[in-house]
C-alpha positions as CSV (number, residue, x, y, z in Angstrom):
1,M,12.0,18.7,16.4
2,N,13.3,17.0,13.3
3,P,11.5,17.6,10.1
4,L,9.7,14.7,8.5
5,P,11.6,12.6,6.0
6,A,11.0,13.9,2.4
7,A,9.2,10.6,1.5
8,V,6.7,11.1,4.4
9,A,6.1,14.7,3.4
10,R,5.2,13.6,-0.1
11,V,2.7,11.1,1.3
12,E,1.1,13.8,3.5
13,A,0.9,16.1,0.5
14,A,-0.7,13.4,-1.7
15,A,-3.2,12.6,1.1
16,E,-4.2,16.2,1.2
17,V,-4.8,16.4,-2.5
18,L,-6.9,13.2,-2.3
19,G,-9.0,14.7,0.6
20,L,-7.7,12.2,3.1
21,A,-7.0,13.6,6.6
22,I,-4.1,11.4,7.8
23,S,-1.8,11.7,10.8
24,V,1.6,10.0,10.1
25,R,3.2,8.2,13.0
26,L,7.0,7.7,13.0
27,M,7.7,4.5,14.9
28,P,10.9,3.9,16.8
29,D,11.2,0.4,15.2
30,S,10.7,-0.9,11.7
31,T,7.3,-1.4,10.3
32,R,8.7,-3.0,7.1
33,T,6.7,-6.3,7.5
34,A,3.1,-6.7,8.2
35,A,3.9,-8.4,11.5
36,E,6.3,-5.6,12.6
37,A,3.7,-3.0,11.6
38,A,0.9,-4.8,13.5
39,H,3.0,-5.0,16.6
40,A,4.0,-1.3,16.4
41,C,0.5,-0.2,15.7
42,G,-1.1,-2.4,18.3
43,C,-3.6,-3.9,15.8
44,D,-4.4,-7.2,14.1
45,V,-2.0,-8.2,11.2
46,G,-5.1,-8.2,8.9
47,Q,-5.4,-4.4,9.5
48,I,-2.1,-3.8,7.8
49,V,-2.2,-2.6,4.2
50,K,0.6,-4.2,2.2
51,S,1.1,-2.0,-0.9
52,L,2.4,-4.7,-3.4
53,V,3.6,-3.7,-6.9
54,F,3.3,-6.3,-9.6
55,Q,3.9,-6.0,-13.3
56,G,1.6,-7.1,-16.1
57,K,3.4,-9.8,-18.0
58,A,1.9,-8.8,-21.4
59,T,1.8,-5.0,-20.9
60,G,4.7,-4.4,-18.6
61,R,2.6,-1.9,-16.7
62,P,2.9,-1.6,-12.9
63,L,-0.1,-2.8,-11.0
64,L,-0.7,-2.0,-7.3
65,L,-2.5,-4.4,-5.0
66,L,-3.5,-3.2,-1.5
67,V,-3.5,-6.4,0.4
68,S,-4.5,-7.3,4.0
69,G,-1.4,-8.1,6.0
70,A,-2.9,-11.5,6.9
71,N,-3.1,-12.6,3.2
72,R,-0.8,-13.8,0.5
73,V,-1.7,-13.0,-3.1
74,N,-2.9,-15.9,-5.2
75,E,-1.1,-14.6,-8.3
76,K,-2.9,-17.0,-10.7
77,G,-6.3,-16.1,-9.3
78,V,-5.7,-12.4,-9.4
79,A,-4.4,-12.7,-12.9
80,V,-7.7,-14.2,-14.0
81,T,-9.5,-11.2,-12.4
82,L,-7.2,-8.7,-13.9
83,G,-7.1,-10.4,-17.3
84,E,-3.3,-10.5,-17.4
85,Q,-0.6,-12.6,-15.8
86,L,1.4,-11.0,-13.0
87,V,5.2,-11.0,-12.7
88,R,7.2,-9.7,-9.7
89,P,9.2,-6.7,-10.7
90,D,12.7,-6.0,-9.2
91,A,13.2,-3.4,-6.6
92,H,14.5,-0.9,-9.2
93,M,11.3,-1.0,-11.2
94,V,9.2,-0.7,-8.0
95,R,11.1,2.4,-7.0
96,A,10.9,3.9,-10.5
97,A,7.1,3.3,-10.6
98,T,6.3,4.4,-7.1
99,G,9.1,6.7,-6.0
100,F,9.4,4.7,-2.8
101,A,11.6,1.9,-1.5
102,I,10.1,-1.5,-0.8
103,G,9.0,-1.7,2.8
104,G,7.7,1.9,2.9
105,I,5.4,2.0,-0.2
106,P,2.2,4.0,0.5
107,P,-1.1,3.3,-1.2
108,F,-0.9,6.7,-3.0
109,G,1.4,9.5,-3.9
110,H,3.4,7.5,-6.4
111,A,5.8,8.8,-9.1
112,T,3.5,7.5,-11.8
113,P,-0.3,6.7,-11.7
114,L,-0.9,3.1,-10.8
115,A,-3.9,1.0,-11.6
116,T,-5.0,-0.1,-8.1
117,W,-7.0,-3.0,-6.6
118,A,-7.9,-3.5,-2.9
119,D,-8.2,-6.8,-1.0
120,E,-11.8,-7.4,0.0
121,D,-10.6,-8.6,3.4
122,L,-9.5,-5.0,4.4
123,F,-13.1,-3.9,4.6
124,Q,-14.0,-6.0,7.6
125,Y,-12.1,-3.4,9.7
126,E,-13.1,0.1,10.6
127,T,-9.5,1.2,10.5
128,V,-6.4,-0.1,8.6
129,W,-2.8,1.0,8.7
130,A,-0.6,1.7,5.7
131,A,3.0,2.7,5.1
132,A,3.7,6.4,4.8
133,G,6.8,6.4,2.6
134,T,9.5,4.9,4.9
135,P,9.9,1.6,6.7
136,N,9.0,3.2,10.0
137,A,6.2,5.6,9.1
138,V,2.5,4.6,9.1
139,F,-0.9,6.1,9.1
140,S,-4.4,4.9,9.8
141,V,-7.4,5.3,7.5
142,N,-10.9,3.9,7.0
143,P,-10.5,1.3,4.2
144,A,-13.6,2.6,2.3
145,R,-12.2,6.1,2.3
146,L,-8.9,4.8,1.1
147,R,-10.5,2.8,-1.7
148,D,-12.5,5.8,-2.8
149,A,-9.6,8.2,-2.7
150,V,-7.3,6.0,-4.8
151,G,-10.1,4.6,-7.1
152,A,-9.3,1.0,-6.2
153,Q,-11.4,-1.8,-7.4
154,V,-12.2,-4.4,-4.7
155,I,-11.2,-8.0,-5.4
156,A,-10.4,-11.3,-3.7
157,V,-6.7,-11.8,-3.6
158,K,-6.3,-15.2,-1.9
């Protein structure tokens, strides 16, 4: 059997440190988009956790939003909640902050600690699915357990 990709192994190790028991599933097809992930996982698109990295316009600090796959971020509304305008960073900045490529960013295990907020809509589900370090690796988790493990503040994102 092939060993797990290094990025997936980092996610598993980070989950263990956080006290989260996860089981990573490597999918035969891409789970890069919320629609692809929902199809692969056999779940509602709302159960997919999009780990979206933004950057504070004034501070330049990376900010992580864990967003339901069914939602688009209302950047102006979220900026009011966070007290800072949001800008979309380039792929290089995202990789530098997280250690992962866009399309496989997990909600934890990043290269640098990230202030994290979670979409309130994720909590209508018993189980959600998140990326596990690569565009075809996912894991399921209870959203409240994920919130507690990463210290996320729950907000409205739409």
